[in-house]
C-alpha positions in Angstrom: 0.0 0.0 0.0 2.8 2.4 0.8 4.4 1.8 -2.7 1.2 3.0 -4.4 1.3 6.3 -2.5 5.0 7.1 -3.0 4.9 7.9 -6.7 2.0 10.4 -6.6 3.6 12.2 -3.7 7.0 12.5 -5.5 5.3 13.7 -8.7 3.3 16.3 -6.9 6.4 17.4 -5.0 8.4 17.9 -8.3 5.4 19.6 -10.0 5.1 22.1 -7.1 8.7 23.1 -7.4 8.6 24.0 -11.1 9.0 27.8 -11.3 6.5 29.8 -13.3 8.1 32.0 -15.9 6.4 34.3 -18.4 8.0 36.7 -20.8 6.8 39.2 -23.3 8.1 41.8 -25.6 6.4 45.2 -25.9 8.9 47.1 -28.0 11.2 45.8 -30.8 13.8 48.0 -32.4 14.3 47.5 -36.1 17.5 49.0 -37.6 17.2 49.7 -41.4 19.2 51.5 -43.9 17.6 52.5 -47.2 20.0 52.8 -50.1 19.7 53.5 -53.8 22.4 53.6 -56.5 23.4 57.1 -55.5 23.9 56.2 -51.8 21.9 56.3 -48.6 18.3 57.8 -48.8 17.9 60.5 -46.2 14.8 62.3 -44.9 12.5 59.3 -44.5 9.6 59.6 -42.1 7.6 57.0 -40.1 4.9 56.8 -42.9 7.6 55.6 -45.3 7.9 52.3 -43.5 5.7 49.3 -43.1 6.4 46.3 -40.8 4.5 43.1 -40.6 4.6 40.2 -38.1 3.5 37.0 -39.9 1.7 39.1 -42.4 -0.1 41.2 -39.9 0.7 44.9 -40.0 2.4 46.2 -36.8 1.9 49.8 -35.5 5.1 51.8 -35.7 5.7 54.3 -32.8 8.8 56.2 -33.9 11.3 56.7 -36.6 14.7 58.3 -36.1 17.7 58.9 -38.3 20.9 59.0 -36.2 24.5 57.9 -36.3 25.3 54.8 -34.3 28.6 53.7 -32.9 30.5 51.2 -34.9 32.7 48.5 -33.4 35.1 46.6 -35.7 37.2 43.6 -34.8 39.9 42.5 -37.3 41.1 39.0 -36.6 44.3 37.7 -38.3 46.1 34.4 -38.4 49.7 35.0 -37.5 51.1 31.5 -38.2 54.4 31.0 -40.0 52.5 30.3 -43.2 51.0 33.8 -43.1 54.2 35.6 -42.3 55.0 36.4 -45.9 51.5 37.8 -46.5 51.4 40.0 -43.4 52.6 43.3 -45.1 49.8 43.0 -47.7 47.3 42.0 -45.0 48.2 45.0 -42.9 47.9 47.3 -45.9 44.5 45.9 -46.8 43.3 46.4 -43.2 44.5 50.0 -43.1 42.7 50.7 -46.4 39.5 49.2 -45.1 39.6 51.3 -41.9 40.4 54.4 -43.9 37.4 53.8 -46.2 35.1 53.4 -43.2 36.4 56.5 -41.7 38.8 56.8 -38.7 36.2 59.0 -36.8 33.8 56.0 -36.8 36.4 53.5 -35.5 37.5 53.0 -31.9 40.8 51.3 -31.3 40.5 48.4 -28.8 43.4 46.8 -27.0 
């Protein structure tokens, strides 16, 4: 008789210890950049955008055009096999950073 009662008590004990967790999202940020052959399109307003969630239109609350910080990490292989290529690799990395604009890049140690 005791054997029949042990299992339900253990199951109820485990079930009672399960935490209740609920989560929700009320605001989602969508980053977008509109470009055309001449470059980035400026001056867009909230009404120029449409967002859907599974085909259902979503109400947009705000639209802003602003500069955002840019973090860049360059990772290089420095093995013996790459040693002869390092000068060209360094030159290419410097050209890429210059093209992006040194004002936008932060050096990290």
